[in-house]
C-alpha positions, -999 to +999 in steps of 0.1 A: +276+644+431+270+638+468+295+665+478+278+689+453+244+682+468+257+687+504+272+721+494+244+732+471+237+763+492+271+776+484+277+794+451+304+784+426+316+802+395+306+789+361+337+781+340+322+795+309+309+829+320+319+833+356+284+838+370+276+823+404+256+790+402+250+760+423+276+732+425+249+706+414+244+724+381+282+725+375+285+687+382+254+679+361+258+702+331+294+714+334+283+751+334+254+774+345+219+772+331+223+803+309+254+787+292+236+754+289+206+771+272+230+790+248+248+758+240+216+739+233+203+768+211+235+767+191+233+730+185+195+727+182+178+760+172+141+764+180+118+758+151+089+782+151 
């Protein structure tokens, strides 16, 4: 985690979709925010 925080200004590729994202997001979530949102919507759809 510390190494990801130190290199946070550098972009890294998301393993799911290939979009450039920060290393901290990859360490924390395992993929970019868009993939995380899509995954959470698949498992817990919004109830309107």
